N, C-alpha and C positions, 0 to 999 in steps of 0.2 A: 504493499500499499505506500502511496506517495502524498505527501502533505507539503503544502506551503504555508510557512509561518512568516508572518509581515507584522514585525515588533520593533520599535526603535529603541527600546531600552536595551543596551548591549548586554548587560549582566542577566536579565529576564530572558533575552533572546537566545543567549547560549545555553542558560540552564533548560529553557522549555525545548529546544532543539535535541540536547543531550537526553532528557526524560523521553521525549517522542521516539528517539532512536532505539534507546534502551527498550521500549515497548514495541519494537519491531517495524517502524515506520522510516522509510527513506525520506528525508527532510530538506527541503530547500528554504533558506532562511533569507529574508531581505529586511532592510533597516529603514526604508523610506517608501514612501506611497507611489512615486514614479516606476521605482524599480519592482515594486510588488505588483503594481497594476500590470506592467510588462510581463512578468512571470505568469500571472494569472491568465492573461489573456493568449499567451503564446505556448504554454506548457500544459500538460494534462495533469490534473490532481484528483485524488480521492476524496480530499476535504482541505480546506483552507482555515486557518486560524488568524483572524485580522483585528489588528489593533486599531481603534478609531483616531487617535491624536497622533497622526505621523507627519513628518515633515515632507515638504513639496506638494503632496495631495493626501487629504484626510480619508479615513478608511469609509465612510459613508459615500464619498464621492468615487472611490474606487469601486465600491459594490454597486453603487448606480450605474456606472459604466459597463460592468461584467454584465450585469443583468440586461441592460438595453442591447448588448453585442449578443445575447443568447447564452452566454455562460451559465450553466446551471449547477456549478460544484458546490456542495453543501459548505456554507461558510459559518464559523463560529466566531462572533465577536468576543474579543477579550479586552477589557478596557477599565481605566479607573473611573470613567463617567458613569455614575450610578443613578442619575436622575431619570425619572419616567419618561421624560421627554426625548433624551438621548437614546433610550430603550427602544421607544417607539419609531423614532427615525431609523435606528439600524434595522429594526425588524421590517418596516415598511420599504428600505432601500433593498432589501431581499435577503437579510441574514436568516438563517435557520435557527440560530441559538444565540445566547448571550450569557456571559459569564462577566462578573465585575471582579476587578483586583481590590484587595488581595482576595486570592482563591486558594483551594487545595489542589495540588496537581492531581490528585486521585479523581477529582470532579472533572476537570478538564479532559482528563484521558478517557472517562467514562462517556463523556459528552460527544467526544471526537468518534469513538467507536459507535454511539447511537446514531450519529449522523450518517456515518458510512453504511451502517446496516440499513437505515431508511432509505438512503440512495440506491442501495441494491435491492430494495423492495422485500427486505427481511425483518421488518420492525416488530415482529412478534417474539 
């Protein structure tokens, strides 16, 4: 399974990448919105973990562009923004799930597995 991680915090990105790889995923990591957008548009992924507060292009803008381009890869938003309006904006832009920081890594792993199961039609 191949994942894209778009997170601008270098420590969190490194940590998340390592944990996801330990869980058996091949992970491409990007630290800014422009690069993350490009990877999501040109590569094939089973799921994407996307931060909202990114340099160059924010997560909601990236997600809106992906969905407008017909990219239906499941997306988990991972962000420090925990207000209801940010959650609604992310979900309305096309996110499949939303986790706020700080988080337990086990929850993120479980949510990624659930996104991939649902995308494969195995939600039960």
